[in-house]
Structures are given as C-alpha cells and as structure tokens.
C-alpha positions as CSV (number, residue, x, y, z in Angstrom):
1,X,0.0,0.0,0.0
2,X,1.2,3.5,-0.8
3,X,1.9,6.0,1.9
4,X,-1.2,8.2,2.6
5,X,-1.2,11.7,1.4
6,X,-2.7,14.8,2.9
7,X,-5.3,16.4,0.7
8,X,-5.7,20.1,1.2
9,X,-3.7,22.2,3.6
10,X,-3.4,23.0,7.3
11,X,-3.2,26.6,8.3
12,X,-2.3,26.2,12.0
13,X,0.3,24.4,14.1
14,X,0.2,22.8,17.5
15,X,-3.3,21.2,17.0
16,X,-4.5,17.9,18.5
17,X,-5.7,14.9,16.5
18,X,-7.8,11.9,17.3
19,X,-7.6,9.0,14.8
20,X,-10.7,6.8,15.1
21,X,-11.0,3.3,13.7
22,X,-12.7,0.0,14.6
23,X,-9.7,-2.3,14.6
24,X,-5.9,-2.1,15.2
25,X,-3.5,-4.9,14.6
26,X,0.2,-4.0,14.3
27,X,-0.6,-0.3,13.7
28,X,1.5,0.5,10.7
29,X,-1.3,2.4,8.9
30,X,-1.9,4.5,12.0
31,X,1.9,5.3,12.2
32,X,1.9,6.4,8.6
33,X,-1.1,8.7,9.1
34,X,0.2,10.1,12.4
35,X,3.6,10.8,10.8
36,X,2.0,12.9,8.1
37,X,-0.1,14.8,10.7
38,X,3.0,15.5,12.7
39,X,4.8,16.8,9.6
40,X,2.1,19.3,9.0
41,X,2.0,20.5,12.6
42,X,0.1,18.2,14.9
43,X,1.4,18.6,18.5
44,X,-0.5,15.5,19.8
45,X,-1.9,12.5,18.1
46,X,-4.2,10.0,19.8
47,X,-5.6,6.7,18.5
48,X,-9.1,5.6,19.5
49,X,-10.0,2.1,18.4
50,X,-12.8,-0.2,19.5
51,X,-10.9,-3.5,19.0
52,X,-7.2,-3.9,19.4
53,X,-5.4,-7.2,18.8
54,X,-2.5,-8.4,20.9
55,X,-0.3,-7.9,17.9
56,X,-0.2,-4.2,18.6
57,X,2.7,-5.0,21.0
58,X,4.6,-6.7,18.2
59,X,4.3,-3.6,15.9
60,X,6.0,-0.2,16.2
61,X,3.1,1.9,17.3
62,X,4.6,2.6,20.8
63,X,8.2,2.9,19.7
64,X,7.6,5.2,16.8
65,X,6.6,8.0,19.2
66,X,4.2,9.6,16.7
67,X,1.1,8.5,18.5
68,X,0.9,9.8,22.1
69,X,-1.6,7.4,23.5
70,X,-4.0,4.6,22.4
71,X,-7.5,4.3,23.8
72,X,-9.2,1.0,23.3
73,X,-11.3,-1.7,24.9
74,X,-10.8,-5.2,26.2
75,X,-12.9,-6.9,23.6
76,X,-9.8,-8.5,22.0
77,X,-6.9,-7.1,24.1
78,X,-7.0,-8.5,27.6
79,X,-3.6,-7.6,29.1
80,X,-1.2,-4.6,28.7
81,X,2.5,-5.2,29.3
82,X,3.7,-3.0,32.2
83,X,6.2,-1.2,30.0
84,X,3.4,0.2,27.8
85,X,0.8,1.0,30.6
86,X,1.4,4.8,30.3
87,X,0.8,4.7,26.5
88,X,-2.5,2.8,26.3
89,X,-5.8,3.2,28.1
90,X,-7.9,0.0,28.3
91,X,-11.6,0.4,28.9
92,X,-13.5,-2.7,30.1
93,X,-16.5,-3.6,28.0
94,X,-16.7,-7.3,28.7
C-alpha cells in the first residue's frame, strides 16, 4: 500500500488529532497517518480504536513516538504489558 497523502492544507500548528477506527493490529497504517499529521504541525496524536489485537505490542506503534496514546477496549486485548501502561488506556466492556 502507498503512503497516505494529505489532501488540502493545514493553516495552523500545534493542533491535537484523534484518529478513530474500529480495529488495530500492528498499527502500521496509523503510524503512517500520524507521521503525516506530525509533519504538518500536529502537536499531539491520539488513537481511538474499539478492538485492538495483541499484535499491537509486536508492531512499532509505541516505539515510533508519533502516537501519544492509544485508547481501546478489552474486547480483544486482555492484558497490557507493564512497559506500555502509560501509553495505552484500556476500557473494560466485557
């Protein structure tokens, strides 16, 4: 898949962004999008996903440092490694 492109322009700097999706696996697409948003001036980027697979911890979403925090539920993800507890908020639904 090609790297996403920004369509249009951004006239301000230092804005906050929330990326919303239904599912996150390794998180590469979110990293690509967050990187572009950072390049055009986003100060903070958050990811809000309903379902997050355990594979998120095998990807680079936390080590890339372009996404400040992930907000998700426990529908697929049941445990957060202690090292990433400050970077992910897990809401219990089940």
